[in-house]
C-alpha positions in Angstrom: -0.1 0.4 0.1 1.1 3.6 -1.1 0.0 7.0 -0.7 -0.9 6.9 -4.4 -3.1 4.0 -3.3 -5.9 6.1 -1.1 -5.4 9.4 -3.3 -6.8 6.7 -6.2 -9.4 5.6 -4.1 -11.0 9.3 -3.4 -10.0 10.0 -7.0 -12.7 7.2 -8.5 -15.0 7.7 -5.6 -15.0 11.1 -7.0 -16.0 10.0 -10.0 -18.6 7.2 -9.6 -20.4 9.8 -7.6 -20.5 12.1 -10.4 -22.4 8.4 -12.4 -24.5 7.4 -9.7 -25.8 10.8 -8.8 -26.3 11.4 -12.7 -28.1 7.9 -13.1 -30.1 9.1 -9.9 -31.5 12.3 -11.5 -33.8 9.6 -13.7 -35.2 8.8 -10.5 -38.1 10.8 -10.0 -39.9 8.9 -6.3 -37.6 11.1 -3.2 -37.8 7.5 -1.3 -35.8 6.0 -4.4 -33.5 9.2 -4.5 -32.4 8.8 -0.8 -32.0 5.3 -0.5 -29.6 5.4 -4.1 -27.5 8.4 -2.7 -27.3 6.6 0.9 -26.7 3.0 -0.9 -24.1 4.8 -3.0 -22.1 6.0 0.2 -22.4 2.8 2.6 -21.2 0.7 -0.4 -18.5 3.7 -0.5 -17.2 3.5 3.5 -17.9 -0.7 3.2 -15.1 -0.6 0.4 -12.7 1.2 2.2 -13.5 -0.4 6.0 -12.6 -4.2 4.1 -9.7 -2.8 2.3 -8.3 -1.7 6.2 -9.8 -5.2 7.5 -7.9 -7.4 5.4 -5.0 -5.3 5.1 -4.1 -5.4 8.3 -6.5 -7.2 10.4 -7.4 -10.4 8.8 -5.7 -11.1 5.1 -7.4 -13.7 3.6 -8.3 -15.0 0.0 -8.2 -11.5 -1.3 -4.8 -10.7 -0.4 -3.5 -13.7 -0.5 -5.0 -15.7 -3.8 -7.0 -13.1 -5.6 -5.4 -9.7 -5.9 -2.0 -11.0 -6.0 -2.6 -13.1 -9.1 -4.7 -10.9 -10.6 -1.8 -8.2 -10.8 0.5 -11.0 -11.6 -1.6 -11.7 -15.2 -1.5 -7.7 -15.2 1.9 -7.5 -15.4 2.7 -10.5 -17.7 0.9 -9.2 -20.0 2.6 -5.4 -19.8 5.9 -7.2 -19.8 4.3 -9.2 -23.3 1.2 -8.5 -24.8 1.2 -12.1 -26.0 0.1 -13.1 -22.2 -3.1 -11.3 -23.2 -4.2 -15.3 -23.9 -5.0 -15.1 -19.8 -7.5 -12.9 -19.8 -9.7 -15.7 -21.8 -8.2 -19.3 -21.2 -9.8 -21.8 -18.4 -8.2 -21.4 -15.3 -7.7 -25.2 -15.7 -5.2 -23.8 -18.6 -3.0 -21.3 -17.0 0.4 -22.2 -16.4 1.4 -22.9 -12.7 4.4 -21.6 -13.3 3.5 -18.1 -14.1 2.3 -18.1 -10.6 3.4 -14.6 -8.5 3.1 -17.2 -5.8 3.9 -20.8 -5.4 1.4 -21.6 -2.5 -1.7 -20.8 -4.7 -0.8 -23.6 -6.8 -3.9 -25.5 -7.9 -6.5 -23.2 -7.0 -7.0 -21.7 -10.7 -7.8 -25.8 -11.5 -11.2 -24.2 -10.1 -12.6 -21.5 -12.6 -14.0 -19.6 -10.0 -10.9 -18.2 -8.5 -9.8 -17.8 -11.6 -12.8 -15.6 -12.8 -11.8 -13.7 -9.5 -8.1 -13.1 -11.1 -8.7 -12.7 -14.2 -11.4 -10.1 -13.6 -8.9 -8.4 -11.3 -6.0 -8.7 -13.9 -8.8 -6.5 -16.3 -10.0 -3.8 -13.7 -5.5 -3.1 -12.9 -5.6 -2.1 -16.4 -7.9 0.9 -15.3 -6.6 1.3 -12.1 -3.3 0.7 -12.4 -3.1 -1.7 -10.6 -3.8 -0.3 -6.6 -5.8 -2.5 -4.8 -8.9 0.1 -2.7 -9.6 1.3 -6.1 -10.5 -2.5 -7.5 -12.5 -2.9 -3.9 -14.3 -0.3 -4.8 -15.5 -1.6 -8.2 -16.2 -4.8 -6.8 -18.0 -3.4 -4.2 -20.2 -0.6 -6.5 -20.5 -3.6 -8.8 -22.6 -5.3 -6.3 -24.2 -2.3 -5.3 -25.7 -2.1 -8.7 -27.3 -5.6 -8.5 -28.3 -5.3 -4.9 -30.3 -1.4 -6.1 -32.2 -4.1 -8.5 -32.8 -6.1 -6.1 -34.1 -3.4 -3.8 -36.1 -1.6 -6.5 -38.1 -5.0 -7.1 -39.2 -5.6 -3.8 -39.8 -1.9 -3.3 -42.6 -2.1 -6.1 -44.4 -5.1 -4.7 -44.7 -3.0 -1.3 -43.9 0.5 -1.8 -44.8 1.1 2.0 -41.8 -1.4 3.0 -39.5 1.1 1.7 -37.6 1.7 5.5 -37.9 -2.2 6.0 -36.4 -3.5 2.5 -33.1 -0.6 3.2 -32.6 -2.7 6.3 -32.1 -5.8 4.4 -30.7 -5.4 1.5 -28.6 -1.6 2.0 -27.6 -1.4 5.8 -27.5 -5.1 6.8 -24.1 -5.1 8.3 -22.7 -8.3 6.9 -24.1 -8.0 3.6 -22.8 -5.0 3.0 -19.5 -5.8 4.5 -18.1 -9.1 2.5 -19.7 -7.9 -0.7 -17.5 -4.8 -0.5 -14.0 -6.3 -1.2 -12.5 -8.8 -4.0 -14.3 -11.9 -3.3 -17.0 -13.7 -4.8 -19.4 -12.5 -2.7 -19.6 -9.2 -4.1 -20.1 -10.5 -7.9 -22.5 -13.3 -6.4 -24.8 -10.6 -4.4 -24.7 -8.1 -7.8 -25.4 -11.1 -10.1 -28.2 -12.3 -8.1 -29.7 -8.6 -7.9 -29.8 -8.2 -12.2 -30.6 -11.9 -12.5 -34.1 -11.0 -10.6 -34.8 -7.5 -12.1 -33.8 -9.5 -15.8 -36.3 -12.4 -15.2 -39.4 -9.5 -13.5 -39.2 -7.7 -16.8 -38.7 -10.7 -19.3 -41.4 -12.8 -17.9 -44.0 -10.4 -15.9 -43.4 -7.1 -17.1 -42.7 -8.4 -20.7 -40.7 -5.1 -21.2 -37.0 -4.7 -23.1 -37.3 -8.5 -23.3 -34.4 -8.8 -26.0 -31.9 -6.4 -23.5 -33.2 -8.1 -20.6 -32.8 -11.7 -21.7 -29.1 -10.9 -22.6 -28.1 -9.8 -19.6 -30.3 -12.4 -18.0 -28.2 -14.7 -19.7 -24.6 -13.3 -18.9 -25.0 -13.0 -15.3 -26.6 -16.5 -14.6 -23.7 -17.4 -16.7 -21.1 -15.5 -14.1 -23.2 -16.7 -11.4 -22.9 -20.2 -12.5 -19.9 -20.3 -13.2 -19.0 -18.6 -9.2 -21.0 -20.2 -7.1 -23.9 -22.7 -8.6 -26.0 -23.3 -5.8 -26.7 -20.1 -5.2 -28.7 -20.0 -8.9 -30.0 -23.9 -8.5 -31.6 -22.9 -4.7 -33.2 -19.6 -5.8 -34.7 -19.8 -9.4 -37.2 -22.0 -8.5 -38.8 -20.0 -5.6 -38.6 -17.3 -7.5 -40.0 -18.3 -10.6 -42.7 -19.5 -8.4 -43.2 -16.3 -7.3 -43.7 -15.1 -10.6 -46.1 -18.3 -11.6 -48.2 -17.1 -8.1 -48.1 -13.3 -8.6 -50.7 -13.9 -11.5 -53.7 -14.9 -9.0 -56.4 -14.6 -12.2 -54.2 -18.0 -13.6 -53.9 -19.7 -10.0 -56.8 -19.1 -7.4 -56.4 -22.6 -6.0 -54.9 -23.4 -2.8 -54.3 -26.8 -3.6 -52.7 -26.1 -7.1 -50.8 -23.5 -4.7 -49.1 -26.4 -2.2 -48.7 -28.6 -5.5 -46.6 -25.8 -6.8 -44.7 -25.7 -3.5 -43.4 -29.1 -3.2 -42.6 -29.4 -6.7 -40.2 -26.8 -6.6 -39.4 -27.7 -3.2 -38.7 -31.0 -4.5 -36.8 -29.5 -7.6 -34.6 -28.0 -5.9 -33.0 -30.2 -3.7 -32.2 -32.6 -6.1 -31.0 -30.5 -8.4 -29.2 -28.7 -6.5 -27.9 -33.0 -5.0 -27.7 -33.6 -9.1 -25.5 -30.7 -9.7 -23.1 -30.8 -6.8 -22.4 -34.6 -8.0 -20.3 -32.6 -11.5 -18.1 -29.7 -9.4 -15.4 -29.8 -7.6 -16.1 -26.9 -5.4 -19.6 -25.2 -4.6 -19.7 -24.7 -1.0 -16.4 -24.2 -0.6 -15.7 -27.7 -2.6 -17.6 -30.4 -2.7 -16.3 -33.4 -3.5 -17.1 -35.5 -7.1 -19.0 -38.4 -5.3 -21.8 -35.4 -4.6 -23.7 -33.8 -1.5 -24.0 -36.7 0.7 -20.3 -37.4 0.5 -19.6 -34.6 1.2 -21.3 -33.5 3.9 -19.1 -36.1 5.5 -16.0 -35.0 4.1 -16.4 -31.6 5.8 -18.4 -32.9 8.9 -15.0 -35.4 9.5 -12.3 -32.6 8.0 -13.5 -30.0 10.3 -14.0 -32.2 13.7 -10.2 -33.5 12.6 -9.0 -29.7 13.1 -10.8 -28.7 15.7 -7.4 -28.8 17.7 -6.1 -25.8 15.8 -8.8 -24.0 14.5 -10.6 -22.0 16.9 -13.5 -21.0 14.4 -14.8 -24.4 14.0 -17.8 -25.6 15.2 -19.6 -28.9 15.0 -23.4 -29.0 14.6 -23.9 -31.8 17.2 -25.3 -34.4 14.2 -23.4 -36.9 12.8 -24.2 -37.2 9.3 -24.1 -41.0 7.7 -25.2 -40.4 4.8 -29.6 -41.3 5.1 -32.6 -38.9 4.1 -33.3 -39.3 7.7 -29.5 -37.8 9.3 -29.8 -35.3 6.8 -33.7 -34.3 8.5 -32.0 -34.7 11.6 -29.1 -32.4 11.1 -31.6 -29.6 8.7 -32.9 -28.1 11.7 -29.3 -27.8 13.1 -27.7 -26.7 10.0 -30.5 -23.9 9.1 -29.8 -22.3 13.3 -26.3 -22.2 12.3 -26.9 -20.2 9.0 -29.3 -18.2 10.0 -28.3 -17.6 13.8 -24.4 -18.7 14.7 -22.3 -18.1 15.4 -23.8 -17.2 18.8 -21.3 -14.2 20.8 -19.9 -16.5 23.3 -18.5 -18.1 20.4 -17.5 -15.6 18.7 -13.1 -15.6 19.0 -12.4 -13.5 16.3 -12.6 -9.9 15.5 -13.7 -11.2 11.7 -16.9 -12.9 13.5 -17.3 -10.7 16.2 -20.4 -8.6 13.8 -21.7 -10.9 12.6 -22.5 -13.0 16.2 -23.7 -9.3 16.9 -26.0 -9.4 13.9 -26.9 -13.1 14.9 -28.1 -11.5 18.1 -30.2 -9.2 16.7 -31.8 -11.2 14.1 -32.6 -14.1 16.7 -34.5 -11.9 18.5 -36.0 -10.1 15.9 -37.2 -13.6 14.6 -38.6 -14.3 18.3 -40.1 -11.1 17.9 -42.2 -11.7 15.4 -43.2 -15.2 16.1 -45.0 -13.3 19.4 -46.2 -11.0 17.4 -47.5 -13.0 14.7 -48.2 -16.3 16.2 -46.6 -19.7 14.1 -49.8 -20.8 12.8 -50.4 -16.9 11.2 -46.8 -16.9 10.0 -47.6 -20.4 8.2 -50.7 -18.6 6.8 -49.0 -15.9 5.7 -46.1 -17.9 3.9 -48.3 -19.6 2.2 -50.9 -17.4 1.0 -48.6 -14.5 0.4 -45.8 -15.6 -2.9 -43.4 -12.9 -2.0 -43.2 -14.4 1.5 -43.2 -18.0 0.3 -40.3 -16.7 -2.4 -38.4 -15.2 0.4 -38.6 -17.5 3.1 -38.4 -21.0 1.4 -35.2 -19.5 -0.5 -33.4 -18.3 2.5 -34.1 -21.5 4.7 -33.3 -24.6 2.0 -29.9 -21.7 1.0 -29.2 -22.0 4.9 -29.6 -26.0 4.6 -27.3 -26.1 2.4 -24.3 -23.8 3.7 -25.1 -24.6 7.7 -24.5 -28.5 6.7 -21.4 -27.9 4.8 -19.9 -24.9 6.3 -18.9 -25.6 10.1 -16.1 -22.9 10.1 -17.3 -19.2 11.7 -14.9 -17.5 9.2 -16.4 -19.5 6.2 -19.9 -19.4 7.3 -20.2 -15.2 7.7 -19.4 -14.6 4.2 -21.7 -17.4 2.4 -24.8 -17.1 4.0 -24.7 -13.5 3.1 -26.7 -14.3 -0.4 -29.8 -15.9 1.9 -29.7 -13.3 4.9 -31.3 -10.2 2.9 -34.4 -12.8 2.0 -35.2 -14.1 5.4 -35.0 -10.8 7.0 -37.6 -9.7 4.3 -39.8 -12.5 4.7 -40.2 -11.8 8.3 -40.6 -8.1 8.1 -43.7 -9.3 5.3 -44.8 -11.3 7.8 -44.8 -8.4 10.4 -46.9 -6.0 7.6 -49.5 -9.0 5.9 -50.4 -9.7 10.1 -51.1 -5.9 10.7 -53.2 -5.4 7.5 -55.1 -8.5 8.0 -56.1 -7.1 11.4 -57.5 -3.6 9.9 -61.0 -3.1 9.3 -62.4 -4.5 5.7 -61.8 -1.4 3.2 -59.1 0.7 5.1 -55.7 -1.3 3.9 -55.3 0.8 1.0 -54.0 -0.7 -2.5 -50.8 -1.4 -2.8 -49.5 0.7 -5.8 -46.7 -0.7 -8.0 -43.8 1.6 -9.2 -42.2 1.6 -12.6 -38.9 0.2 -11.8 
């Protein structure tokens, strides 16, 4: 790090502020203008904080793999322009003797890792290879997708603009871990764009060609980076699009049937995909999800003495569906609510443990306020709540079952956390609306995206 790193960071902040401010002028809704401005500055602060964190407090993949190897590719191309082929070849074809750090041997066999370093190398050409400026670009790319998600939810329930902002724009770990050179900013950004484009293509039927192209691009990007996200997300979002048209689907039986089909398809689709990849949630084996879960549970257990951040679900998985069912509650709880405050032994997990405590208390509040049976009724009858809740739970199951280290868990879980929180907000809102006298609730307005 040099003084020029800081100077260039703030120069890029100034430039991007002008660009985002220009984009903001197209918004006519003052609420959207406000949150767009807040969101931009939150991500700027997030990028700065993340840069300081990985440089001076807790180095990780950003400083040990993605940035140095991406910068190395950039320098190789500057030295010899014929090395530009390194930007388009698959990671497994990368000549390992060219690595900046020999300890990174083998990491590029996973295309997702090489994709991040490839993008870093490309960005080096417009940032002079400066670390903080590249972090900023990753962070703001994430914001573009998160903003699309916010607009989507805002269009469904404009009156919940504060709640959606808390879940998507101000959620601490969601902001922090999507603000640097990692897979997570690209995944959260891509997820937002996929939601926006699919909603416009299938439901609104606007700018179909443009949105289809973007949908394909961001879907491919997400499949390369973390395929399990799109496999667990799309079934429930597509179900939402089907159920949203109440004129086509009024039968509760048909809704329940579709939900069962989607959940079953999501589970089996995830298992099928995991059999053909080497790494999704940090590294599935070719033997598939069942053997992978067993492998990771044993691996984390074997490392327990040397790794203070490792934990156990308290349930031994033997590969059977019955043991998976027994493990499911512990896995979901681990993703949504752990690390508990007393389990936080590092600065990197302290923020997440405080956030988890707040989420536990808020969940208990919603349970007490709405009541369990009413919550179930709202989930079944409200397509938006159904999609958010079931996606977050299925996602939490897969992440919690395969990630038994708090340092890793706090990053891997962020694509599902805002949706769980949004589901709780919708339950509270719907419960309040249902208690109002007939004719007092008022219509839900839908604005242009």
